[in-house]
N, CA, C and O of each residue as an XYZ file, in Angstrom:
136
protein
N     128.206    112.425     93.195
C     126.992    111.657     92.912
C     126.905    110.486     93.883
O     127.874    109.755     94.087
N     125.728    110.323     94.474
C     125.536    109.236     95.424
C     125.046    108.006     94.683
O     123.937    107.991     94.148
N     125.877    106.980     94.654
C     125.544    105.787     93.887
C     124.415    104.987     94.537
O     123.530    104.484     93.844
N     124.445    104.871     95.856
C     123.426    104.066     96.533
C     122.029    104.627     96.297
O     121.087    103.881     96.031
N     121.904    105.935     96.396
C     120.590    106.540     96.192
C     120.109    106.272     94.772
O     118.946    105.937     94.547
N     121.019    106.426     93.824
C     120.651    106.189     92.427
C     120.206    104.740     92.226
O     119.192    104.483     91.576
N     120.960    103.802     92.781
C     120.611    102.385     92.636
C     119.241    102.100     93.239
O     118.429    101.386     92.651
N     118.997    102.658     94.402
C     117.720    102.402     95.072
C     116.563    102.915     94.216
O     115.565    102.219     94.028
N     116.702    104.124     93.706
C     115.643    104.683     92.867
C     115.490    103.874     91.583
O     114.378    103.628     91.115
N     116.607    103.473     91.032
C     116.581    102.710     89.785
C     115.873    101.372     89.998
O     115.064    100.954     89.170
N     116.175    100.717     91.090
C     115.549     99.423     91.369
C     114.046     99.592     91.553
O     113.255     98.798     91.043
N     113.664    100.620     92.278
C     112.241    100.867     92.507
C     111.537    101.086     91.170
O     110.443    100.571     90.941
N     112.173    101.849     90.299
C     111.617    102.129     88.976
C     111.440    100.833     88.192
O     110.402    100.614     87.567
N     112.458     99.977     88.227
C     112.393     98.720     87.478
C     111.330     97.801     88.045
O     110.570     97.190     87.293
N     111.267     97.699     89.362
C     110.248     96.829     89.962
C     108.853     97.300     89.580
O     107.954     96.488     89.366
N     108.677     98.613     89.495
C     107.388     99.168     89.092
C     107.054     98.747     87.659
O     105.937     98.318     87.370
N     108.037     98.876     86.772
C     107.801     98.503     85.373
C     107.557     97.007     85.238
O     106.652     96.584     84.518
N     108.360     96.209     85.926
C     108.202     94.748     85.854
C     106.816     94.354     86.377
O     106.171     93.459     85.829
N     106.373     95.017     87.421
C     105.048     94.748     87.982
C     103.967     94.944     86.926
O     103.082     94.103     86.768
N     104.047     96.052     86.210
C     103.050     96.355     85.180
C     103.087     95.302     84.083
O     102.044     94.836     83.623
N     104.297     94.928     83.666
C     104.439     93.925     82.605
C     103.849     92.590     83.066
O     103.109     91.944     82.323
N     104.174     92.186     84.279
C     103.655     90.910     84.784
C     102.134     90.935     84.862
O     101.476     89.950     84.526
N     101.578     92.052     85.301
C     100.120     92.141     85.405
C      99.471     92.026     84.037
O      98.461     91.339     83.884
N     100.036     92.685     83.051
C      99.446     92.624     81.714
C      99.580     91.219     81.142
O      98.668     90.722     80.482
N     100.731     90.577     81.399
C     100.910     89.197     80.929
C      99.893     88.283     81.591
O      99.271     87.457     80.924
N      99.721     88.425     82.897
C      98.796     87.577     83.636
C      97.370     87.755     83.111
O      96.650     86.776     82.914
N      96.977     88.974     82.893
C      95.619     89.225     82.425
C      95.416     88.665     81.019
O      94.335     88.170     80.703
N      96.437     88.737     80.179
C      96.291     88.207     78.818
C      96.235     86.683     78.840
O      95.477     86.087     78.075
N      97.020     86.045     79.697
C      96.975     84.576     79.763
C      95.639     84.127     80.358
O      95.091     83.109     79.936
N      95.116     84.861     81.315
C      93.811     84.497     81.895
C      92.729     84.576     80.820
O      91.815     83.752     80.782
N      92.842     85.564     79.962
C      91.872     85.726     78.896
C      91.952     84.506     77.947
O      90.930     84.017     77.464
N      93.165     84.037     77.698
C      93.362     82.906     76.771
C      92.810     81.616     77.362
O      92.170     80.839     76.654
N      93.046     81.376     78.648
C      92.629     80.111     79.250
C      91.107     80.042     79.418
O      90.543     78.949     79.448
N      90.455     81.161     79.523
C      89.002     81.129     79.730
C      88.265     80.888     78.426
O      87.036     80.831     78.413
């Protein structure tokens, strides 16, 4: 098993999920401030 490849894919997956979470948080806070 190649650990580096797994880590790279795992990080990409996490960054994708974190991106979605941050976007939803940002949109909800914008809704609150307006």
